[in-house]
MIROKE-332144 format. One record per residue (C-alpha): residue number from 1; residue in three letters; chain; z, x, y. Coordinates in nm, 3 decimals. Example, Ala and Ser with C-alpha at 12.3 -4.5 7.8 and 13.67 -1.06 7.14 Angstrom:
<rs>
1,ala,A,0.780,1.230,-0.450
2,ser,A,0.714,1.367,-0.106
</rs>
This chain:
<rs>
1,unk,A,-1.991,3.448,0.844
2,unk,A,-2.190,3.266,0.574
3,unk,A,-2.434,2.988,0.663
4,unk,A,-2.205,2.721,0.513
5,unk,A,-1.903,2.871,0.690
6,unk,A,-2.093,2.860,1.019
7,unk,A,-2.183,2.494,0.969
8,unk,A,-1.822,2.410,0.880
9,unk,A,-1.697,2.582,1.193
10,unk,A,-1.957,2.391,1.390
11,unk,A,-1.828,2.067,1.246
12,unk,A,-1.475,2.154,1.353
13,unk,A,-1.598,2.227,1.705
14,unk,A,-1.794,1.901,1.706
15,unk,A,-1.501,1.683,1.613
16,unk,A,-1.297,1.813,1.904
17,unk,A,-1.484,1.583,2.139
18,unk,A,-1.605,1.223,2.138
19,unk,A,-1.804,1.041,2.014
20,unk,A,-1.865,1.250,1.702
21,unk,A,-1.518,1.205,1.545
22,unk,A,-1.570,0.829,1.559
23,unk,A,-1.906,0.863,1.388
24,unk,A,-1.764,1.083,1.114
25,unk,A,-1.473,0.844,1.065
26,unk,A,-1.709,0.546,1.045
27,unk,A,-1.896,0.719,0.763
28,unk,A,-1.594,0.846,0.572
29,unk,A,-1.397,0.521,0.559
30,unk,A,-1.653,0.329,0.345
31,unk,A,-1.693,0.633,0.120
32,unk,A,-1.318,0.628,0.052
33,unk,A,-1.301,0.250,0.012
34,unk,A,-1.587,0.230,-0.239
35,unk,A,-1.537,0.562,-0.421
36,unk,A,-1.912,0.631,-0.415
37,unk,A,-2.185,0.520,-0.176
38,unk,A,-2.541,0.615,-0.081
39,unk,A,-2.672,0.732,0.255
40,unk,A,-2.878,0.414,0.286
41,unk,A,-2.571,0.198,0.225
42,unk,A,-2.381,0.392,0.492
43,unk,A,-2.659,0.329,0.740
44,unk,A,-2.656,-0.044,0.662
45,unk,A,-2.278,-0.074,0.684
46,unk,A,-2.225,0.133,0.998
47,unk,A,-2.539,0.031,1.184
48,unk,A,-2.615,0.398,1.255
49,unk,A,-2.966,0.534,1.245
50,unk,A,-3.061,0.694,0.913
51,unk,A,-3.129,1.022,1.091
52,unk,A,-2.776,1.020,1.238
53,unk,A,-2.624,0.938,0.901
54,unk,A,-2.823,1.214,0.734
55,unk,A,-2.721,1.471,0.995
56,unk,A,-2.351,1.387,0.982
57,unk,A,-2.349,1.365,0.602
58,unk,A,-2.507,1.711,0.577
59,unk,A,-2.236,1.850,0.804
60,unk,A,-1.960,1.687,0.599
61,unk,A,-2.114,1.825,0.279
62,unk,A,-2.122,2.174,0.431
63,unk,A,-1.760,2.141,0.541
64,unk,A,-1.658,2.049,0.187
65,unk,A,-1.508,1.710,0.272
66,unk,A,-1.759,1.511,0.066
67,unk,A,-1.981,1.591,-0.233
68,unk,A,-2.289,1.448,-0.399
69,unk,A,-2.196,1.305,-0.737
70,unk,A,-2.465,1.141,-0.949
71,unk,A,-2.738,0.897,-0.857
72,unk,A,-2.740,0.525,-0.786
73,unk,A,-2.932,0.288,-1.018
74,unk,A,-3.296,0.294,-0.909
75,unk,A,-3.521,-0.005,-0.860
76,unk,A,-3.822,0.219,-0.812
77,unk,A,-3.888,0.529,-0.610
78,unk,A,-3.669,0.833,-0.573
79,unk,A,-3.308,0.778,-0.697
80,unk,A,-3.049,0.786,-0.419
81,unk,A,-2.768,1.039,-0.444
82,unk,A,-2.413,0.904,-0.445
83,unk,A,-2.156,1.045,-0.204
84,unk,A,-1.782,1.064,-0.259
85,unk,A,-1.482,1.237,-0.110
86,unk,A,-1.443,1.587,-0.248
87,unk,A,-1.149,1.577,-0.493
88,unk,A,-1.095,1.950,-0.434
89,unk,A,-1.056,1.905,-0.057
90,unk,A,-0.685,1.837,-0.083
91,unk,A,-0.405,1.624,-0.221
92,unk,A,-0.225,1.302,-0.131
93,unk,A,0.143,1.248,-0.209
94,unk,A,0.263,0.889,-0.225
95,unk,A,0.600,0.720,-0.268
96,unk,A,0.681,0.354,-0.325
97,unk,A,1.054,0.322,-0.256
98,unk,A,1.210,-0.003,-0.371
99,unk,A,1.572,-0.109,-0.335
100,unk,A,1.668,0.008,-0.684
101,unk,A,1.364,0.191,-0.823
102,unk,A,1.100,0.430,-0.691
103,unk,A,0.757,0.551,-0.795
104,unk,A,0.599,0.880,-0.683
105,unk,A,0.243,0.999,-0.738
106,unk,A,0.010,1.287,-0.660
107,unk,A,-0.362,1.223,-0.630
108,unk,A,-0.668,1.412,-0.518
109,unk,A,-0.828,1.332,-0.184
110,unk,A,-1.066,1.088,-0.348
111,unk,A,-0.774,0.880,-0.473
112,unk,A,-0.770,0.977,-0.841
113,unk,A,-0.410,0.984,-0.959
114,unk,A,-0.322,1.318,-1.119
115,unk,A,0.033,1.238,-1.220
116,unk,A,0.328,1.008,-1.140
117,unk,A,0.700,0.979,-1.198
118,unk,A,0.951,0.702,-1.145
119,unk,A,1.328,0.669,-1.145
120,unk,A,1.615,0.444,-1.048
121,unk,A,1.744,0.493,-0.693
122,unk,A,1.985,0.330,-0.453
123,unk,A,1.798,0.289,-0.126
124,unk,A,2.118,0.202,0.060
125,unk,A,2.219,0.563,0.118
126,unk,A,2.169,0.804,0.404
127,unk,A,1.792,0.849,0.438
128,unk,A,1.809,1.224,0.382
129,unk,A,1.971,1.171,0.042
130,unk,A,1.686,0.950,-0.074
131,unk,A,1.415,1.164,0.084
132,unk,A,1.563,1.481,-0.068
133,unk,A,1.507,1.317,-0.407
134,unk,A,1.153,1.224,-0.304
135,unk,A,1.087,1.583,-0.193
136,unk,A,1.213,1.720,-0.524
137,unk,A,0.991,1.470,-0.704
138,unk,A,0.690,1.574,-0.499
139,unk,A,0.759,1.939,-0.583
140,unk,A,0.777,1.851,-0.952
141,unk,A,0.446,1.666,-0.934
142,unk,A,0.276,1.955,-0.757
143,unk,A,0.400,2.202,-1.019
144,unk,A,0.280,1.978,-1.303
145,unk,A,-0.059,1.947,-1.134
146,unk,A,-0.082,2.323,-1.081
147,unk,A,-0.109,2.280,-0.703
148,unk,A,0.095,2.386,-0.400
149,unk,A,0.221,2.226,-0.080
150,unk,A,-0.050,2.388,0.134
151,unk,A,-0.308,2.168,-0.039
152,unk,A,-0.135,1.844,0.066
153,unk,A,-0.339,1.667,0.334
154,unk,A,-0.147,1.339,0.358
155,unk,A,0.181,1.177,0.258
156,unk,A,0.227,0.800,0.245
157,unk,A,0.567,0.636,0.204
158,unk,A,0.651,0.270,0.145
159,unk,A,1.002,0.143,0.219
160,unk,A,1.162,-0.200,0.156
161,unk,A,1.225,-0.286,0.518
162,unk,A,1.061,-0.345,0.857
163,unk,A,0.867,-0.047,0.992
164,unk,A,0.747,0.027,1.343
165,unk,A,0.416,0.146,1.205
166,unk,A,0.290,0.345,1.503
167,unk,A,0.606,0.561,1.505
168,unk,A,0.692,0.564,1.134
169,unk,A,1.041,0.434,1.215
170,unk,A,1.245,0.197,1.003
171,unk,A,1.391,-0.082,1.219
172,unk,A,1.713,-0.269,1.130
173,unk,A,1.635,-0.301,0.756
174,unk,A,1.875,-0.546,0.582
175,unk,A,1.856,-0.370,0.244
176,unk,A,1.899,-0.019,0.388
177,unk,A,2.100,-0.041,0.712
178,unk,A,2.169,0.334,0.730
179,unk,A,1.797,0.392,0.782
180,unk,A,1.789,0.206,1.116
181,unk,A,1.575,0.393,1.373
182,unk,A,1.510,0.676,1.126
183,unk,A,1.172,0.847,1.171
184,unk,A,1.049,0.924,0.820
185,unk,A,0.750,1.146,0.920
186,unk,A,0.986,1.393,1.090
187,unk,A,1.144,1.473,0.753
188,unk,A,0.814,1.565,0.588
189,unk,A,0.652,1.745,0.881
190,unk,A,0.902,2.028,0.839
191,unk,A,0.832,2.061,0.468
192,unk,A,0.456,1.997,0.456
193,unk,A,0.324,2.123,0.791
194,unk,A,-0.048,2.084,0.702
195,unk,A,-0.004,1.719,0.603
196,unk,A,-0.015,1.398,0.804
197,unk,A,0.256,1.145,0.713
198,unk,A,0.229,0.767,0.739
199,unk,A,0.500,0.508,0.663
200,unk,A,0.474,0.134,0.602
201,unk,A,0.657,-0.158,0.447
202,unk,A,0.632,-0.144,0.068
203,unk,A,0.477,-0.490,0.034
204,unk,A,0.202,-0.401,0.281
205,unk,A,0.110,-0.112,0.053
206,unk,A,0.105,-0.341,-0.250
207,unk,A,-0.127,-0.581,-0.070
208,unk,A,-0.354,-0.295,0.029
209,unk,A,-0.359,-0.154,-0.325
210,unk,A,-0.435,-0.486,-0.490
211,unk,A,-0.704,-0.570,-0.235
212,unk,A,-0.871,-0.229,-0.263
213,unk,A,-0.888,-0.229,-0.642
214,unk,A,-0.923,-0.593,-0.755
215,unk,A,-0.992,-0.824,-0.461
216,unk,A,-1.219,-0.627,-0.231
217,unk,A,-1.453,-0.925,-0.189
218,unk,A,-1.164,-1.145,-0.067
219,unk,A,-1.118,-1.160,0.309
220,unk,A,-0.786,-1.348,0.310
221,unk,A,-0.510,-1.256,0.066
222,unk,A,-0.130,-1.265,0.042
223,unk,A,0.073,-1.031,-0.176
224,unk,A,0.425,-1.164,-0.237
225,unk,A,0.687,-0.933,-0.382
226,unk,A,0.984,-1.098,-0.552
227,unk,A,1.234,-0.829,-0.639
228,unk,A,1.569,-0.737,-0.488
229,unk,A,1.431,-0.895,-0.170
230,unk,A,1.128,-1.108,-0.088
231,unk,A,0.839,-0.997,0.132
232,unk,A,0.471,-1.063,0.190
233,unk,A,0.175,-0.837,0.266
234,unk,A,-0.110,-1.007,0.451
235,unk,A,-0.482,-0.932,0.437
236,unk,A,-0.688,-1.107,0.708
237,unk,A,-1.062,-1.053,0.741
238,unk,A,-1.032,-0.776,0.484
239,unk,A,-0.777,-0.581,0.687
240,unk,A,-0.403,-0.538,0.653
241,unk,A,-0.228,-0.750,0.916
242,unk,A,0.100,-0.611,1.050
243,unk,A,0.140,-0.824,1.363
244,unk,A,0.224,-0.693,1.708
245,unk,A,0.532,-0.494,1.605
246,unk,A,0.479,-0.443,1.231
247,unk,A,0.701,-0.725,1.104
248,unk,A,0.435,-0.973,0.989
249,unk,A,0.504,-1.106,0.640
250,unk,A,0.884,-1.093,0.652
251,unk,A,0.901,-1.431,0.477
252,unk,A,1.231,-1.353,0.306
253,unk,A,1.407,-1.445,0.628
254,unk,A,1.252,-1.787,0.675
255,unk,A,1.535,-2.038,0.676
256,unk,A,1.558,-2.294,0.397
257,unk,A,1.675,-2.646,0.484
258,unk,A,2.023,-2.738,0.364
259,unk,A,2.121,-2.379,0.279
260,unk,A,2.403,-2.181,0.432
261,unk,A,2.388,-1.881,0.197
262,unk,A,2.477,-1.563,0.384
263,unk,A,2.197,-1.308,0.407
264,unk,A,2.216,-0.931,0.448
265,unk,A,2.028,-0.968,0.775
266,unk,A,2.336,-1.133,0.926
267,unk,A,2.194,-1.483,0.935
268,unk,A,2.236,-1.766,0.686
269,unk,A,2.006,-1.983,0.478
270,unk,A,1.732,-1.720,0.438
271,unk,A,1.491,-1.754,0.146
272,unk,A,1.592,-1.403,0.033
273,unk,A,1.960,-1.502,0.022
274,unk,A,1.877,-1.790,-0.211
275,unk,A,1.575,-1.699,-0.422
276,unk,A,1.543,-1.319,-0.443
277,unk,A,1.621,-1.123,-0.757
278,unk,A,1.916,-0.969,-0.578
279,unk,A,2.059,-1.312,-0.496
280,unk,A,2.008,-1.433,-0.854
281,unk,A,2.177,-1.120,-0.991
282,unk,A,2.481,-1.197,-0.776
283,unk,A,2.501,-1.546,-0.927
284,unk,A,2.453,-1.416,-1.280
285,unk,A,2.706,-1.133,-1.269
286,unk,A,2.902,-1.303,-1.546
287,unk,A,2.600,-1.225,-1.765
288,unk,A,2.616,-0.855,-1.662
289,unk,A,2.321,-0.885,-1.425
290,unk,A,2.345,-0.624,-1.150
291,unk,A,1.982,-0.607,-1.030
292,unk,A,1.664,-0.814,-1.019
293,unk,A,1.526,-0.649,-1.331
294,unk,A,1.838,-0.761,-1.524
295,unk,A,1.764,-1.121,-1.424
296,unk,A,1.403,-1.077,-1.539
297,unk,A,1.517,-0.936,-1.872
298,unk,A,1.766,-1.217,-1.931
299,unk,A,1.503,-1.480,-1.854
300,unk,A,1.244,-1.305,-2.071
301,unk,A,1.493,-1.303,-2.359
302,unk,A,1.534,-1.680,-2.324
303,unk,A,1.875,-1.702,-2.155
304,unk,A,1.887,-2.062,-2.031
305,unk,A,2.099,-1.993,-1.722
306,unk,A,1.867,-1.712,-1.608
307,unk,A,1.554,-1.917,-1.673
308,unk,A,1.692,-2.212,-1.480
309,unk,A,1.793,-1.985,-1.190
310,unk,A,1.440,-1.842,-1.178
311,unk,A,1.284,-2.191,-1.191
312,unk,A,1.489,-2.308,-0.892
313,unk,A,1.410,-1.985,-0.703
314,unk,A,1.038,-2.029,-0.777
315,unk,A,1.045,-2.379,-0.633
316,unk,A,1.204,-2.253,-0.310
317,unk,A,0.950,-1.970,-0.284
318,unk,A,0.666,-2.214,-0.352
319,unk,A,0.781,-2.447,-0.075
320,unk,A,0.784,-2.162,0.179
321,unk,A,0.445,-2.038,0.059
322,unk,A,0.303,-2.390,0.086
323,unk,A,0.369,-2.378,0.461
324,unk,A,0.204,-2.036,0.482
325,unk,A,-0.096,-2.159,0.282
326,unk,A,-0.134,-2.447,0.525
327,unk,A,-0.115,-2.204,0.817
328,unk,A,-0.321,-1.908,0.690
329,unk,A,-0.545,-2.065,0.420
330,unk,A,-0.569,-1.754,0.195
331,unk,A,-0.815,-1.720,-0.091
332,unk,A,-0.555,-1.566,-0.321
333,unk,A,-0.180,-1.519,-0.355
334,unk,A,-0.080,-1.224,-0.573
335,unk,A,0.275,-1.201,-0.704
336,unk,A,0.446,-0.868,-0.766
337,unk,A,0.796,-0.729,-0.808
338,unk,A,1.036,-0.732,-1.100
339,unk,A,1.049,-1.114,-1.131
340,unk,A,0.670,-1.157,-1.116
341,unk,A,0.635,-1.058,-1.480
342,unk,A,0.791,-1.394,-1.573
343,unk,A,0.454,-1.567,-1.567
344,unk,A,0.556,-1.885,-1.742
345,unk,A,0.869,-1.937,-1.532
346,unk,A,0.814,-1.787,-1.186
347,unk,A,0.439,-1.829,-1.151
348,unk,A,0.441,-2.189,-1.274
349,unk,A,0.722,-2.284,-1.036
350,unk,A,0.556,-2.123,-0.736
351,unk,A,0.224,-2.287,-0.816
352,unk,A,0.395,-2.624,-0.843
353,unk,A,0.571,-2.579,-0.510
354,unk,A,0.248,-2.487,-0.334
355,unk,A,0.029,-2.758,-0.484
356,unk,A,0.292,-3.026,-0.427
357,unk,A,0.318,-2.951,-0.054
358,unk,A,-0.011,-2.804,0.071
359,unk,A,-0.315,-3.020,0.141
360,unk,A,-0.602,-3.023,-0.110
361,unk,A,-0.849,-2.843,0.117
362,unk,A,-0.612,-2.545,0.155
363,unk,A,-0.563,-2.514,-0.223
364,unk,A,-0.910,-2.613,-0.342
365,unk,A,-1.021,-2.258,-0.421
366,unk,A,-0.683,-2.084,-0.400
367,unk,A,-0.609,-1.834,-0.677
368,unk,A,-0.242,-1.765,-0.758
369,unk,A,-0.201,-1.472,-0.996
370,unk,A,0.036,-1.192,-1.089
371,unk,A,-0.045,-0.837,-0.984
372,unk,A,-0.305,-0.663,-1.197
373,unk,A,-0.166,-0.325,-1.086
374,unk,A,0.195,-0.423,-1.159
375,unk,A,0.426,-0.130,-1.079
376,unk,A,0.134,0.089,-0.966
377,unk,A,0.046,-0.143,-0.677
378,unk,A,0.265,0.039,-0.424
379,unk,A,0.146,0.393,-0.490
380,unk,A,-0.216,0.273,-0.516
381,unk,A,-0.183,0.114,-0.173
382,unk,A,-0.008,0.424,-0.039
383,unk,A,-0.304,0.638,-0.148
384,unk,A,-0.543,0.396,0.026
385,unk,A,-0.331,0.398,0.342
386,unk,A,-0.318,0.778,0.342
387,unk,A,-0.698,0.791,0.315
388,unk,A,-0.736,0.544,0.601
389,unk,A,-0.495,0.745,0.815
390,unk,A,-0.648,1.089,0.769
391,unk,A,-1.003,0.955,0.799
392,unk,A,-0.946,0.810,1.144
393,unk,A,-1.108,1.019,1.422
394,unk,A,-0.798,1.224,1.505
395,unk,A,-0.719,1.272,1.137
396,unk,A,-1.072,1.384,1.056
397,unk,A,-1.050,1.660,1.316
398,unk,A,-0.725,1.790,1.163
399,unk,A,-0.861,1.758,0.812
400,unk,A,-1.179,1.950,0.886
401,unk,A,-0.981,2.216,1.069
402,unk,A,-0.757,2.259,0.762
403,unk,A,-1.062,2.284,0.535
404,unk,A,-1.220,2.552,0.754
405,unk,A,-0.908,2.769,0.708
406,unk,A,-0.906,2.754,0.327
</rs>
């Protein structure tokens, strides 16, 4: 066995017991989050001794999980080498499944997107029908990238419904009732046995993607998707907040006063039943609107009925968000989804609703913007979630074991 092979095998043996997997995970997570980082920065962030950091980093370099890539700007003295995840250590497959459209991507382990595809779908089918399409799309992406399934280390899937995160199960989703109690990871474990699969609500992934790429310095952020449905991803103290069961942010089912509109969830008066793109499309069917994106197109083209419908919806959404702003006091609210592109109409109405109802202290430094990532927010967040998942202690052990067998 070569020297590097012996070190790699030693790393695999080391991660089989505590506390070393925790130490390795603590070092790898900031490397993934910041793309590149120095040994000194790792020591500062983790609180580990520089000697410990150096030893663990050397082992991870030998195992092929990280690489040295360039030098940090120097203020004098010897330039510090930058560390990053090894892009050749594996692949991540990601899927952002919306109610009527889906985006798939393949990236390297460091998070660089290699390719992506998107297509219209109908999420309200048997889960295997939708996931068969996803699997075919993943195969297409791997072929285009010149890679194979054995190189896939993680798969991350976002779905437009409540998810029991710890189990990867979809739970009573209003937009996709046939998925109830379906365990998504089971589908992919059979097809990608080396990979670890993680599933979350699609808006959580969008919040994670936007925070990772554009708002990393913000500790408190809301991402609100206004598409076929309405949902909210929540960042608190820089971390994604799912709540005790994974349903935090389901604002589409907050009841509006004086509304008895029937909702797909079985209740009445929900925000989603009144102000979502799906609800607006129902009311604008006489204009040939069948989906949220049709409403957005009509409004963008200047149709007065569509623009007025969006204005009223924005006011309702703003009133609900005003209560959330008063409760959570975020630094930023980011709007995504097919209706979010209507800056002048939707964004202005939501801002008005929030500022009219929330107290000045809560809105004094509040930023309300549309998503910078737009339709890439979901897959970007899925990549980040996949990295977080496989770089946890248990995931690191599996990852290093897979690398040792290459």
